C-alpha positions in Angstrom: -18.5 -20.4 16.5 -16.3 -23.5 16.9 -17.2 -26.4 19.1 -14.8 -26.6 22.1 -14.7 -29.5 24.6 -12.2 -28.1 27.1 -12.8 -27.3 30.7 -15.4 -24.7 31.7 -14.3 -21.1 32.5 -16.6 -21.2 35.5 -16.5 -23.2 38.8 -19.6 -24.7 40.3 -19.7 -21.7 42.6 -19.8 -19.3 39.6 -16.3 -18.0 40.1 -14.4 -17.3 36.9 -11.3 -19.5 36.2 -8.4 -17.8 34.6 -6.7 -20.1 32.1 -3.0 -20.6 32.3 -2.8 -21.6 28.6 -4.7 -20.9 25.4 -7.2 -23.3 23.8 -5.5 -26.3 22.1 -6.5 -28.2 19.0 -6.8 -31.4 21.0 -9.7 -29.8 22.9 -11.6 -29.2 19.6 -15.0 -30.8 19.1 -17.1 -31.6 16.1 -20.8 -31.6 15.4 -22.7 -34.8 16.0 -23.3 -37.1 13.0 -27.1 -37.6 13.7 -27.6 -40.9 11.8 -30.9 -40.8 9.9 -33.0 -43.5 8.4 -32.7 -43.2 4.6 -32.5 -45.5 1.5 -29.0 -44.2 0.7 -26.1 -45.3 2.8 -23.7 -42.5 3.6 -20.5 -42.8 5.7 -17.9 -40.2 6.5 -14.4 -41.1 7.6 -12.8 -38.6 10.0 -9.2 -38.6 11.2 -9.0 -38.3 15.0 -6.2 -37.6 17.4 -3.3 -40.1 17.2 -3.9 -40.8 13.5 -7.0 -42.9 14.5 -10.0 -43.1 12.2 -13.6 -42.7 13.2 -16.4 -43.8 10.8 -19.4 -41.6 11.1 -22.6 -43.2 9.7 -24.8 -40.4 8.4 -27.6 -42.3 6.6 -28.7 -45.9 6.5 -31.7 -48.1 6.5 -30.1 -51.3 7.8 -29.4 -52.6 11.3 -27.8 -55.8 12.8 -30.6 -57.0 15.1 -29.8 -59.7 17.7 -32.6 -62.0 18.8 -31.8 -63.1 22.4 -34.4 -65.9 22.5 -33.1 -67.7 19.4 -29.5 -66.5 19.7 -29.5 -65.2 16.0 -28.3 -62.0 14.5 -29.8 -60.7 11.2 -29.3 -57.7 9.0 -32.7 -56.2 8.6 -34.3 -53.1 7.2 -35.1 -50.2 9.5 -38.4 -48.5 8.8 -38.5 -45.6 11.3 -37.6 -44.4 14.8 -40.2 -44.9 17.5 -38.6 -43.4 20.6 -35.3 -41.6 21.3 -34.4 -40.5 24.9 -31.5 -38.4 23.6 -33.8 -35.8 22.1 -37.6 -35.8 21.5 -37.2 -34.0 18.2 -35.0 -36.9 16.8 -38.2 -39.1 16.6 -39.8 -36.9 14.0 -36.5 -36.6 12.0 -35.8 -40.4 12.2 -32.4 -39.9 13.9 -30.8 -43.0 15.5 -28.6 -42.7 18.5 -27.6 -45.1 21.2 -30.6 -46.2 23.2 -33.1 -45.3 20.4 -36.1 -47.6 19.8 -36.4 -48.5 16.1 -39.0 -50.3 14.1 -37.6 -53.2 12.0 -38.8 -56.1 9.9 -38.3 -58.4 13.0 -40.1 -55.9 15.3 -39.1 -53.2 17.8 -35.4 -53.1 18.7 -33.1 -51.0 20.9 -29.9 -49.5 19.4 -26.9 -50.6 21.4 -24.1 -49.2 19.2 -23.1 -45.5 18.6 -23.8 -45.1 14.9 -22.3 -41.6 14.7 -18.9 -43.0 16.0 -18.9 -46.7 15.2 -20.3 -46.6 11.6 -22.7 -49.4 12.2 -26.2 -49.8 13.8 -26.4 -52.8 16.2 -29.6 -53.5 18.1 -31.3 -56.0 20.4 -34.8 -57.2 19.7 -37.3 -56.2 22.3 -39.7 -58.7 23.7 -43.3 -57.5 23.9 
């Protein structure tokens, strides 16, 4: 079944809403990229509405980590995912999403970018 991101057919009261028009292509959705920690770097370029491009990062083991104390940003290797509030099963599968806590060479960092839509992993170093 296709992923559809249009309005719901039900109101908050539970009443059914009869659509005045059919489903449109602009309401179509896509499955999430679910960026994983891997030695291979894999990107996917997708054309979006209005001829825009979206870079989906599918696999990577690098992140741009910003150290707030020293005001320095470095490209470091990501070893694994420690915590992910989006889905508890993402921790075991090493899936990075926005807000995930990752283990890097510099220490623990929190992902601030959206790797599945931005195509890059940006993070801020956490102070212990």
